[in-house]
N, C-alpha and C positions, 0 to 999 in steps of 0.2 A: 615049371621052372620055379625054384625057390626064390622068395623075396627076402632080401637082407634086412633083418630087423635088429636094431641095436638099442639095448637098454644102456649099455656103456659105450659112449662114442669111440673110445679107444679101441674097442674090439671090432669096429666096422671094417668092411672089406678094404684092403690096401689098394692104392691106386695102381700098383704094379701088377695086380691080379685082374683076370677077366671080370668085368662087373656088368650087372644087368640094368643099371641106371635107376634102381629103386632103393632109395635110402630112407629109413624111417627113424625119426627121433622120438623122444618121449613126448607125450601130449603135454602142451604147456598152456596153462590158463591165461592166455594173452588176449589182446583185443581181437585178433583175427579169429579166435576160436568161436566167437559168437556168430560169425557169418556162415550159416549152414548152406550146404550145396543144394538148396531147394529150387534154385532157378534152372539147374541143369536138367535138360530133358534129352539125354543122349539116346541115340538109337541102340539097338541090341548089339551084341558083340560084333566087332568088325569081321567081315568075311575075308578069307584068304583068296587065293587065286581062283578057286572054283566058285561057280555061281550056285545059288540055291534054286531048286525047282519052284516055279511059281504057278499057282492054280488060279483059275478064273473065279471071279466072285459069284458067278451063277446068277447074275442080275437079269431079271426078265423085264420085258417092256411093260410099262405101267407101274412097276414097283416104286415105292417111295425110297429110292436108293440111299438118300442122305441119312435116313433113320438107321440104316444098317452099318454106318461107319463107326469104326473104333477110333474116336478122336483122342489125341493126347490132352492133358490138362491145359486149359486156356492160359496163355501167357498174358497177364494183365499189367506187365511192366510198361512204363511210359516209353514211347518211341519218338524219335526226332523226325524232322521233315525229310531227312535223308531217305527214309523209306515210306513216309506217309504222304508226301507231296505227289499224289498220283492224279490221273485223269478220272479215277473212279471206276475203272474197268473191273470186271470179275473174270475169274478163270473160265467160267462157262461161256463167256463172250467169244472165245477163240475156236469154238466148234471142236473141242477136243473129245476123244473117246471117253465115254462115261467111266470106264474102268480106270483110265489114267487120272481122271478127276478124283476118283475115290482115293487113289494113292497120294495125290497132291494134298487133299484135305486131311488124310490120316497122318501126313507129315507135320500137320499143324500150320500149313501155309493157307491162310484164310483168303487173302487178296493179293494180286500181283503188286510187286514193288515197282518203282519207276523204271528200272533197267529191264524188268520183265515185261512191262507194258510196251516199252519201245522195241524190245528184241523178239518176243515170241511170234507176233504175226509176220514179221519180216523173215525170220528163220523158217517158218512154215511155208513161205512162198518159194523157198529155194534160193534166195539171193544171198550173196556173200555179205558178211557183216564185219565191221571194225568198231568195237564198242569199248568206251572208257567209262568206268563207273567206280565209285569208291569201294574200298575193301568192306566186306560185310554188308552189302546192300542187296544181295540176292542174285549175283551173276551166275551161280551154279544152276539155279532153276531157270534162268533166262535161256540157257542152251539145252539143258537136259530135258525139259518139257517138250520143246519141238522135236528134239532128236528122237525121243521115245515114241512120240505121236506118229512119226514117219516110218517107224520100223514095220516092215511087212513080214509077218510070221510065216507066210507061205514060202518065203525064200530062206534057204538054209546056209547062206554065206554071211561074211562080215559086212555089215551095212554102214557102220559108223565107227570112227576112231576119235577118242578123246585123248589129247596129249597134255600131260602135266609135268612139271619139272621135278617133283619129289615123290618118293615112294609113299609117304604118309598121305599126301593129297590124292594119289591114285586109289588107295584103300578107302579113303573117305568118300570120294566120288562114286566108286563102285557100290559102296553101301547105300548111298542116297539113291542111286539108279535102281538098285534091287528093290528098295522100299517103295519108290514111286511106282514101279512097274509091276508090283506084286499081284495086281488084279488083272493084268493084261493077258494072262493065259499063256505064258511061255516065252517071254523075252529073256534071252540068255545073255548075261553080262559077265565079262571076265576082266579082272585086273591083272596086269603083268608088269613086273618091275625088276630092275637089276637087284642082285643080292639074294635072289630066290632060286629054287631048283628049276633049271631050264627044262629038265625032263618032264616035270609036272605040267609045265605050260604046253609042251609038245603034245602030251596025252590029252590035255583039255581041248586043244585046238583040233584034235581028231574028231571031236564031237561038234555039235552045232553051237556056234557063237554068233550073236548078232551085233553086239557092241563090245569093243575092246577099249579099255581105259589103261593107258600105259605111259611109262617114261620112255623117252625117245630111243635110248641105246638098246633096251631090251626088245622093243617091238621091231626095230630095224633088223636086229639079229634074227628074229623069228621070220621076218619077211624074206630076208636073203637066204635063209635055209629052206624056203619054200613051204614053210609050215603055216604061217599067217598069210592068207591070200587076200590082198586088199584091192585087187584089180576091179572089183565090183562095188567097192565102198563108195557111197555117194556123198558122204559128209565127213569132214575132219574139223574138229574143234580144238583150238589151242587156248587153254586156260592159263592165266599168268603168262600171256603171250610175249610180254617184254622180256621175260627170262628165257623163254623158249627160242626167241629170235636173237638172243645175245650170242657172242662168239662161242660160248660153251656148247650150244645146241644147234645153231642155225644150219650147219652143214648136214647134221643128221636129219633135221626136219625137211630140208630140200630133197634129200635122198628118199625119204619116206614118201613124199608127194610124187616123186617120179614114178613110183609103182602104182599110183592110183589113176583112175580114169580122168580124161581131160575135162570132163564136164562136172567134176566134183564141186561140192559147196564147201567153202572155207569160212569158219567163224573164228574171229580173234577177240578175246576178252582180256582186259587188264585194267589196273588202276592207273598205270603209267605207260606211256609209249615213247621210247627214245626215237631219235631221227632215223636210226638204222632200220626201223620197222617200215619206213617209207619205201625203201628199196625192195624189200620182200613183197610189199603190198602191190607195187606197180608191176612186179613180175608175175605174181600168182593170182591176185584177186581181180575179178571182173566187175567193174562198176560197183564197188562195195557200198553198202548202206552204212553211213558213218553215224554213230551215236556217241555223244559226248555229254555226260552228266557230271562233269568235273568243274563247275563254276568255282568251287574252292576245293582244295586237295584233302584237308583233314576232315575227319568225321565230326559232325556237330556235337555229338554226345560225349566226346573225350575231352576231359580237362587235363591240361599239361602243366607240370611243374618241374623245376630243377632244384637240386640241393647242391650247394657249392662245398666240396669236400676235398681232402687230400686222399691219395691212394690208400693210406693206412687207416683212414677213417671210414672207408666204404662199408666194411662188414658191420661195424658198430652202428652206422646209419641205417643199414638194412634191418638190423635187429630192432632198432627204434621204430621203424616203419611197421614191422610185423606186430609190435606191441600196441601201436596206436591205431592202425587202420583196421577196418572191418572187411577183411579179405574173404571173398567167396572162393575164388581160385585166382592164382597169380602166375604169370609167366615172367621169368627173370632172364634177361639176355646178357651174354658175355661175348667177347670178340674172338675167343679161341676155344678149342676143345679142351685144352689143358686147364684153362681157367674155369670152364664149366664144371669139371670134376672137382677141382679144388674148392670152388664155392659151394657146390652141393655138399661136400664133406663138412665145411664150416657151418652151413645152415643146420645140418643134422646134429652137429656138436652143440649148437645153440638150443636144441630140443624141439625143432620143428620137423615135421615129415616133409620129405623132399624127393622128387624124382629128377633125373636129368636125362637128356637125350642129345646126341650129336652124330655126325656122319660117320665117325670111325667105329661106332658100336656095331656089333653083329645085328643083322637084320631082324633076327628072332627077338632080340631084346628091344630093339626100336619099336617093333610092332606091339610088344607087350606094354611098354611104357606109354605109348600113344593111346592104346586102347584103355588102359587102366586110368590114365589121367582124364581122358575124355569122359569116362564113366564115373568120375568123382571120387576115385579111391585115394587121391592125394590132393592136398591143397596147393602145393607149390611145385613148379617145374622150372628147372634151370636149363637153358639151351643155347645153341648157336643160332645163326641165321637160317639154318635148316628149317626152322619152325615158323619162319615169317611168311611163307607163301600159302595163302588160302586156307589155312587150318581154321576151322570154324568150331569153336568150343564156347557155347552160349554162356556158360557159368563164369568165364573169366571176366573179372571186373577191374583188375589191376595189372598193368604191365610196368615192369621196372627195368630200365636200362642201367644195369650195374656197370657195364662199359658203354660209353656213348658211341653210337655208330659213326662211321666215317662220312657217309653221304645222306642226302635228303631222301632218296628213294628207299634206302634201307630203313631209315627212321619211320617213314610213312607206313611201310609194311609192318614194322614191329608194333607200333602203337595201335595199328588196326586189328590186333588180336583181341583187344578189349572193345567194348561198345559195339558188339556184333548186332547186325540187323536193327539199327536205330536205337539200341539201348545205351545206357550211360556207362562210362568207364573212366579210369584214372590212368594217366601215364606219368611216371616219375623218373627223372633222369639224374643220375649221380655224376656231377660235373667236376673234373679236376681243372687245374690251371691250364693244362695242355688242351682241354676241350673247349675253352671259352670262346675262341674265335670260330670254331666249328659250330657251336651252338648258335651264334649270331648268323652265320651263313645259312644254316638249315632253316632258321626262323624266316629269313628273307626269301629264300627260294620257295618255301611252302606258304608264304604269306600267312603265317600263324603266330600266335603269341604263347611263348613258354614262360610262365611266371615263376618268381621265387616261391619256394614252398612255405606256406604259413605254418604257424605253430600248431594250429588245429584245422583239419580239413572237414568242411561241411559234408556230412554223410549223404545229403540229398544229391550230391554231385556224382555219386558212384554206387550207392547201395539201394537195391530195388525197393525195399520196403519203406524207404524214406522219400521216394519220388512223390511229389505232391502237385507239381505244376508242370506246365509245358517246358521241357528241357531246352527248347530253342529260345525261350525268353532270356533276356539279360539278367533280370532279377529273379531271385530264387525264393521269393515269398516272405518267409518269416524273418524275424529280427536276427536270430542266431545265424541263419544262412547268409544274410547280408553282412554280418559282422565278420564271418570267416572268409567271405568271398574277396579275392584280391581286387 
């Protein structure tokens, strides 16, 4: 698929033509260009619906297996207590298969995060779980590690379902699963989502599949067609469970569960749980183990600012931010698909490279944009709330709400795209007079402080190479940091 490159912004693809979401402007010697994508350590290209064959590591008893690992570069960025405040457990403490441990360490996961410490031993015991933890603190590993540990390769049927609300999240989870299990000697993982060829999925399910990672509508369709047989699946995980149990999906989820055995294990993970989850929990979960690591809602490492502007000033303000901030990668949120495309066009005309993604794009283009942005091919991504759920891109250090969200839950998920896994990040909100009451409401509901943006922002708040002290501390060390800090 060709990528649209524009030396002259006027020659860019018109909005009335099919577009692939990848717009590139001229390279501009601005402040953001100094932030190299050095902290991104993305996995290899995303897999589509088919899984890759995995071979055993060939480890013999007595081998020093840790010396054989192909470890990624060590991440030396400062981390907050969101992920470092642990009991001191090691992954080896959970009696996991050595081959699974190899995959975990080769992912760069050195020690369990708090949610992983709480969740992994309980999930291994077979008990239902209801878990709340902040965005970006390791929820994926909290359920994928015990799920893959419990896969029995002697059985050739579907043994576990992972339900997610978006196609991008399904692809991301399948890629992580494939990487973690690559030494296990034949765990077959399949992702299936709407918007893709149903025939390909049917052919894939004719072969052995142990784990299915899916969006609800597509897997239910395959179950009802008799292609995906889940009557022996012992585990179902719901990631972003609050979204899956909302009115959009809950009927589909209940339908899927009705095809599963009565003694299945249900694991629910999310940052937020509305009251509606209680009804589902009392109906389907058996004495669930409840985990709540949400003493506060926002991540410690994210500094939040607002800039008070008129609608007409927003693009100028964004241009100023681009020139002053040291952006590694940024995600910019709009409230509608039309505004996403219009803003992406404006950013490209300003001379910055920019991708965009929204739900009305062809799936092929969505996959390409997601994959290329994740792999650092572009610095800026404009999107709708499609991209707020669970997308884990370590290099993103700035989130900008070009349009301020309507509710606290959406705001929480949006800003959680930066500061992943205890790292530092910046959230900047462009606020019009219509947003001012909403800003106060969201501050109150999340018990957080969104400050007026200063004329100069201390780089130690969001740029990895400037981290010098514990980010949980109130003071940031040097005089310049104290001067810039609100």
